C-alpha positions as CSV (number, residue, x, y, z in Angstrom):
1,X,-77.8,-97.9,1.2
2,X,-79.4,-101.4,0.9
3,X,-78.7,-102.2,4.5
4,X,-80.5,-99.0,5.7
5,X,-83.6,-100.0,3.8
6,X,-83.6,-103.5,5.2
7,X,-83.0,-102.1,8.7
8,X,-85.9,-99.7,8.5
9,X,-88.1,-102.4,7.1
10,X,-87.1,-104.7,10.0
11,X,-87.8,-102.1,12.7
12,X,-91.2,-101.3,11.2
13,X,-92.3,-104.9,10.9
14,X,-95.3,-105.9,13.0
15,X,-93.3,-108.5,14.8
16,X,-91.3,-105.8,16.5
17,X,-93.3,-103.9,19.0
18,X,-90.5,-102.2,20.9
19,X,-89.1,-99.6,18.4
20,X,-89.6,-96.7,20.8
21,X,-87.3,-98.3,23.3
22,X,-83.7,-99.6,23.3
23,X,-82.9,-102.5,20.9
24,X,-79.7,-104.5,21.2
25,X,-77.9,-106.2,18.4
26,X,-76.1,-109.4,19.5
27,X,-73.6,-111.6,17.6
28,X,-70.8,-114.0,18.2
29,X,-67.5,-114.8,16.6
30,X,-65.0,-117.7,16.9
31,X,-67.6,-120.4,16.7
32,X,-65.7,-122.4,14.1
33,X,-62.2,-121.8,15.5
34,X,-60.1,-124.6,17.0
35,X,-58.4,-122.4,19.5
36,X,-59.5,-119.9,22.1
37,X,-62.9,-118.7,23.5
38,X,-66.0,-117.9,21.6
39,X,-66.8,-114.1,22.0
40,X,-70.1,-112.2,21.7
41,X,-70.9,-108.6,21.7
42,X,-74.2,-106.8,22.5
43,X,-74.6,-103.3,21.1
44,X,-77.3,-100.7,21.5
45,X,-77.2,-97.9,19.0
46,X,-79.1,-94.6,19.0
47,X,-81.4,-94.2,15.9
48,X,-79.4,-91.1,14.8
49,X,-76.3,-93.2,14.5
50,X,-77.6,-95.8,12.1
51,X,-77.2,-93.8,8.8
52,X,-73.7,-92.5,9.7
53,X,-72.6,-96.0,10.6
54,X,-74.0,-97.4,7.3
55,X,-72.2,-94.6,5.4
56,X,-69.0,-95.4,7.3
57,X,-69.2,-99.0,6.0
58,X,-70.7,-101.0,8.9
59,X,-71.7,-104.4,7.5
60,X,-71.1,-108.1,8.1
61,X,-67.6,-108.2,9.7
62,X,-66.5,-111.0,7.4
63,X,-66.8,-108.7,4.5
64,X,-64.4,-106.1,6.0
65,X,-60.6,-106.0,6.2
66,X,-58.9,-106.1,9.6
67,X,-58.1,-102.3,9.3
68,X,-61.7,-101.5,8.4
69,X,-63.0,-103.5,11.3
70,X,-60.7,-101.8,13.8
71,X,-61.7,-98.3,12.6
72,X,-65.4,-99.2,12.6
73,X,-65.2,-100.8,16.1
74,X,-63.8,-97.5,17.4
75,X,-66.6,-95.5,15.6
76,X,-69.3,-97.9,17.0
77,X,-68.0,-97.7,20.6
78,X,-67.9,-93.9,20.3
79,X,-71.6,-93.6,19.4
80,X,-73.1,-96.6,21.1
81,X,-75.5,-96.2,24.0
82,X,-74.1,-99.4,25.4
83,X,-71.6,-101.9,24.1
84,X,-70.4,-105.0,25.9
85,X,-68.4,-108.2,25.4
86,X,-69.2,-111.7,26.7
87,X,-67.1,-114.7,26.4
88,X,-67.3,-118.5,26.9
89,X,-64.1,-120.3,27.7
90,X,-62.6,-123.3,26.0
91,X,-63.5,-125.4,29.0
92,X,-67.1,-124.3,28.7
93,X,-67.1,-125.0,25.0
94,X,-65.8,-128.5,25.6
95,X,-68.3,-129.1,28.4
96,X,-71.4,-127.6,26.9
97,X,-70.8,-127.8,23.1
98,X,-70.0,-124.9,20.9
99,X,-73.7,-123.9,20.2
100,X,-74.6,-123.7,23.9
101,X,-71.3,-121.9,24.7
102,X,-72.0,-119.3,22.0
103,X,-75.4,-118.7,23.4
104,X,-73.9,-118.4,26.9
105,X,-71.4,-115.8,25.6
106,X,-74.3,-113.8,24.1
107,X,-76.2,-114.0,27.4
108,X,-73.2,-112.7,29.3
109,X,-72.7,-109.8,26.9
110,X,-76.4,-108.8,27.2
111,X,-76.2,-109.1,31.0
112,X,-73.3,-106.6,31.2
113,X,-75.2,-103.8,29.3
114,X,-75.5,-100.7,31.3
115,X,-78.9,-100.1,29.7
116,X,-81.4,-102.9,29.5
117,X,-82.8,-103.2,26.0
118,X,-86.5,-103.9,25.4
119,X,-85.6,-106.3,22.6
120,X,-82.5,-108.2,21.6
121,X,-82.0,-109.0,17.9
122,X,-80.0,-112.3,17.9
123,X,-78.0,-113.3,14.9
124,X,-78.9,-116.8,13.7
125,X,-81.8,-119.0,14.4
126,X,-81.2,-120.0,18.0
127,X,-82.8,-118.2,20.9
128,X,-80.7,-117.6,24.1
129,X,-81.9,-119.8,26.9
130,X,-83.1,-118.2,30.1
131,X,-82.9,-114.7,28.7
132,X,-85.6,-112.7,30.5
133,X,-85.6,-109.9,27.9
134,X,-87.7,-110.3,24.7
135,X,-85.6,-111.6,21.8
136,X,-85.9,-112.2,18.1
137,X,-83.6,-114.3,16.0
138,X,-82.6,-113.1,12.6
139,X,-80.8,-115.4,10.1
140,X,-77.9,-113.6,8.5
141,X,-78.7,-110.7,10.8
142,X,-75.3,-109.1,10.3
143,X,-76.4,-108.5,6.7
144,X,-79.8,-107.0,7.6
145,X,-79.4,-105.2,10.9
146,X,-77.0,-102.4,11.6
147,X,-77.0,-103.2,15.3
148,X,-76.1,-106.9,14.7
149,X,-73.5,-105.9,12.2
150,X,-72.0,-103.5,14.7
151,X,-71.9,-106.3,17.3
152,X,-70.2,-108.6,14.9
153,X,-67.5,-106.1,14.2
154,X,-66.9,-105.3,17.9
155,X,-66.8,-109.0,18.8
156,X,-64.4,-109.8,16.0
157,X,-62.0,-107.0,16.8
158,X,-62.0,-107.9,20.5
159,X,-61.4,-111.6,19.8
160,X,-58.7,-111.0,17.2
161,X,-56.8,-108.7,19.6
162,X,-57.1,-111.3,22.4
163,X,-55.8,-114.1,20.1
164,X,-52.9,-112.0,19.0
165,X,-51.8,-111.6,22.6
166,X,-52.1,-115.3,23.2
167,X,-50.1,-116.0,20.0
168,X,-46.9,-114.9,21.8
169,X,-47.4,-117.8,24.3
170,X,-48.3,-120.4,21.7
171,X,-46.1,-119.6,18.6
172,X,-46.3,-123.0,17.1
173,X,-49.8,-122.6,15.7
174,X,-49.5,-119.5,13.5
175,X,-52.3,-117.8,15.5
176,X,-51.4,-114.3,14.3
177,X,-52.4,-115.3,10.8
178,X,-55.3,-117.8,11.5
179,X,-56.8,-116.3,14.7
180,X,-57.4,-119.8,15.9
181,X,-59.1,-121.2,12.8
182,X,-58.2,-124.5,11.2
183,X,-55.8,-123.5,8.4
184,X,-53.5,-126.1,6.9
185,X,-50.5,-124.7,8.8
186,X,-52.5,-124.8,12.1
187,X,-53.6,-128.4,11.5
188,X,-50.0,-129.4,10.7
189,X,-48.8,-127.9,14.0
190,X,-51.5,-129.8,15.8
191,X,-50.3,-133.0,14.1
192,X,-46.7,-132.3,15.2
193,X,-47.1,-130.7,18.6
194,X,-50.5,-131.8,19.8
195,X,-53.1,-129.4,21.2
196,X,-52.3,-126.6,23.6
197,X,-54.4,-126.0,26.8
198,X,-56.4,-123.5,24.8
199,X,-57.4,-125.8,22.0
200,X,-60.9,-127.1,21.9
201,X,-60.6,-130.8,22.6
202,X,-64.2,-131.4,21.7
203,X,-63.3,-130.5,18.1
204,X,-62.0,-133.5,16.2
205,X,-58.9,-131.7,14.7
206,X,-57.7,-131.1,18.3
207,X,-57.9,-134.7,19.2
208,X,-54.9,-135.7,17.1
209,X,-53.1,-137.3,20.0
210,X,-55.8,-139.9,20.2
211,X,-54.8,-140.8,16.6
212,X,-51.0,-140.9,17.4
213,X,-49.7,-137.4,17.2
214,X,-46.2,-136.7,18.5
215,X,-47.2,-134.8,21.7
216,X,-49.1,-136.1,24.7
217,X,-52.8,-135.4,25.2
218,X,-51.9,-133.0,28.0
219,X,-49.1,-131.3,26.1
220,X,-48.3,-127.6,26.7
221,X,-47.7,-125.7,23.5
222,X,-44.0,-125.3,22.6
223,X,-42.2,-122.1,23.4
224,X,-40.4,-120.0,20.7
225,X,-37.1,-121.6,21.9
226,X,-38.5,-125.1,21.6
227,X,-39.6,-124.3,18.1
228,X,-36.1,-123.0,17.2
229,X,-34.5,-126.1,18.6
230,X,-37.0,-128.4,16.7
231,X,-36.8,-126.6,13.4
């Protein structure tokens, strides 16, 4: 029950003057991936749901298995007062940089909430620009706040599901296994085939064509049939 104690301590801290109103936990996933969008979630939980969710296993999504995350995401959505997803596209990542795109995805998730929170707890140390709602950053927030941990789980499950659907269109990159992150197999595919339209060209491993990879800089990812012919 360590997280519960930290959560209660957090909510009772003098810096948080809004505990009688709705509080949203906000987190993002996919920041370090080479492929696909960055995804954020904003979650508002009722106070009576905190202990049951802790007992169910809600914690930092990185500490959970895929099956655990899927189960908990269902539980979170079932009890949440409001729960929304925001994304920033690959084009926005490349145009803005990954930090600003992550903050944009968070802003979009908060803006979609059907209930406006009185305070947003933001995972990390960067505040969201132009957010008109009071906000408080919390380093390693998904280890200290149930609402942020819940947001991390919901965002992770949504993004993993989305990447799995894209994997059928871009089979070269082993996306089912790596979810867009830069594993050895993924980087090898980039070296051989070049980046797909959904790779982040602002990330150095995706600029392999500038260093002489086999594909063109505007290459479209190979189809399953092309892979079969090239194997």
